[in-house]
N, C-alpha and C positions, 0 to 999 in steps of 0.2 A: 831671665830668669835663667840660672844653670841647669842643665839637663841633670837627674837623680844618678848618682854613680851606681856604674852596673857593676856585678861580682867579678867580671875579669878586669874593670878598673882598681876595683882593690884586692885582687890577687896583685895587680903590677905596683901599685902603690906599698904592698907588705914587704919588709923582709922575709927572707926563707923560713927565718924558724918561726916568727909572727904566723905567717902562713900556714905552716903544718901544723900548729898549737891551734888554730882555729878548724880549720879540717879535720883532725884529729876529734874536736869540741862537737863538732856536727856530726861524724859518723860516730859518735859513740851518744848522742843523743837518739841519732836513729834506731837503737838497738830496741828501744822498749816497742818501736813500732814498725819491727822487721816481719810484716805480714804480707806474702805476696813477692812477686820475683821483681819489681821495680824500687821498692824501697832498699832491698838485699843487694841490687845491684848499685845502687847510688851511695849505701853504706862503704861497699869494695872500692869503688872509685874515690872516695874520699880518702880512705884508709893508705891506697896507693899515691894520692895526690900528698899526703901529710908525711909518708916514709920518703917518697922524693924530696920534698922541700925539706925535710930534717937533713937529709944526707947532704943538699947544698948546704946548708946552715955550716954541719959540719967540715966541706971541705972546703969553706973560706975560711976555718978555723979563727971567728972570733972569740974570744976567751969568754967573753961574758956570756955567749949565748950556748957554748958547748952543751954544760951540764945539762940546760934543759932540753937541747937537741938530742941530746942522749935518752933523756925521758921520756920525751916525745916518740922517738924512733923505737922503745921498749914497749910503749905501752900498743903503737900501732901495731907491732908484728903481736904482741900477746892479742891484741882484737883479731887480726887476721886467724890466729892460730885457732882462736874460739869459735870464729865464723867457720873453719874448717872443721871444727870436732862436730858444729852443726849439722852441716852439710855432710859431712861421710853419717851421721845419724840416721839422716830422712834418706839419702840414697839407698844405703843399706837395707831398709824396711822395704822399698819397691824391688830393691834385686831378689830380697828372697821371694818377692811374690810375681817373678817376671812367668809370662806362661809357656817359656821353652828352657831349657838347659843354654843353650848359646846365649840368650836374652840374660839370664841369670848370671853367669861367669861374667859377660860385658859388664853387667853393673858392676858386681865387685870389683873388676880393673879400674873402673873410675872411682868405686870408694880408696882403693890403694893410690892412686894417684892426687886424691885430695890430701887422704892420710901423709902423704909425704910432703904437702904444701905444709900441713900443718907442724910437722917436722922441722922443715927447713925456718918455717915462720918463728917456732921457739928457738933453733938456734941464733938464728938473730938478734932475736929480745936479748939472750943470754949475752951474747958477743957486747951489745949495746951495754947493757946492764954493768957488765963486768967491766968496762972502761970508767964505774964511776964507784970503783973499790977504794976505799977510803973516804969516799966524800960522805958526811952525815946531813947533808942539807934533804930536805922534803921532798925535793926534786930526783936526786939521786935512791932516796929511800923510795920513792913511787916507782922508778925505773926498775929497781929490784924486785919490787912485789910482782912487776907487771911479768919480769921475767919467769917469777915462780907461778904464775897463772898461765904463761904461755907454755910452760914444762907439762904441768898436770893436762891441759887439754890436749899435747900431742899425746901424752901417754894414754887420755882415755879415748883418743883418735885410733892408735894403733890396737888398744885391747878390742874395739869393734871389729878389726879382722882377725886379730886374734880368736877371736870366741865366735869366728863365723862356724855355722850349724851346716852341715853339707847333709847331712841325714833327712829323710820324709818319714812323717809320721803314719804308723800304722795305728788308725783308730778302732779301739777295741768296746765301744759303747756298741749292746747289741741291736739298739736301734738305728745304728750308724749303717749307712748303705756298703756291703760287703763288695759291690762292683769296684768303687776305687780301692780298697785293699787289695784284691785282685790285680789292679794294674800296677799298683805299688810294686805287689810280688812279682808281677812279672818283668816289671822294669829292673828289679835287684836278678833276675835270672838270665835277663838278654843285656844287662848294661853292666850289672854290678857295682848299681847303685846303694847306698846305705840305707838302713832303715832303723827307726827308734819307734819303740811298741808302746802306746798308751799306756800307763801305768793305773794301776788301784781299779779299772773297770771290770764290770761282771764278765767280759769276754776276753779279757787280756792272758791268762792262761791258755784258753783255748789257739787264741789266736799267734800265740809263741808256738806252741806245738806245731802247728799247720805251718809255719816259717821254717823250723827244725827240719820238720818232714820234708818240705819242697827242697832241704840243701841248703839254706841260707844262714845257718848258724854265720858263718863268718862275718855276715853283712849286717849282723845287728848290732847296735851300738847303745851307750846309756842313752836314757831319755834327757833332753836340755831344750831350752828354751828357742824360738826362733828357728823353727826348721823351716828348710824349703817347701815350694807352695807343692802340693801334691800334683796340680794339675802338668806340673812339667813331665810326670811319668807318663803320659799321654803320647805325649813326643818320641821319650826315647823307645817306648815299645814299636812304635809306628818306624821308627828308624830302622830298628832290628828287622823289622816284617819286610822294608823296603828294600834293603840291605841282601837277605836271601831267607825267603818267605818261607821254605821247606825246613831248614835249619832251624829257624825263629822257633816254627809250629814242633819240632821234635824237641827240642830242649825242653818248653813248657809243658810238653804231653810229660815227657818225663820225671820233671820237677812234681808236677800235680797229680798225674797219674799213675806213674810208674811203668815200668815196662810189663809189668805180670799183666795176663789178661784181668778184664773187669770181672770182679766175682759176682756170681750167679746172682745171688741176694740183692748186689746193688746195681746189676742190670733191671731184674724185675722191679725193684722201685721205683726207677727211673722211667722205665716202662709204664708203671701202673698210673704214674704222676703226670706221661705225656698224653696217657687214654683220658687222663679225667680232665 
């Protein structure tokens, strides 16, 4: 009895174009099951194999398979661009939520790398599809459609980076802890971080006046979605105090209290509150 043919045996028996087609089909079938790291890694390995084998088929210059190989190449690169778009979107979300400024910026540098990969894949898909110009066959049309999808994915990935929101939100709900707002204002004074004010809330006008009075007019930006995580501001304040505690304290006092002596009415009110 003959042993069952292994995947490796099947690959060895296939032409490069056929193996490329098979790997691409398996990769695309996996798309609907891409939950978790292992299926996505297998998806990427299959795409890489499909691209390698399609390029081998083209290098062999077998006339009957060249159109099919170019179509496979374009479709595989399109799938790569779409996978990169997904990865950039997911990583950008976690980067914005990172606990420190450095971790946030490092996450976005990785996002940029993924976006560049999407753009490279889109260019490769366009090259493969461009070689089918004038060919009206179904495989040529599939290549050109794939190049269009790859370009759209690359543009969407680049937009994620272009639309990055560098600001932190100053929450203006009266029930929200002002302590977080204080840290954000302090980070703006000490580290120059940008601030966006939560609009349309009971405390919006009051808190905007506070920030402007603290000299932060130039740090205010229009409200946009997907701001940075405010937990990063603690790190920004801590850095300033570690570097020069006295200078940091003086800057905050000047911003929040000013240089004038505390008014008697204010000090009396504070004393009564502490005594109670």
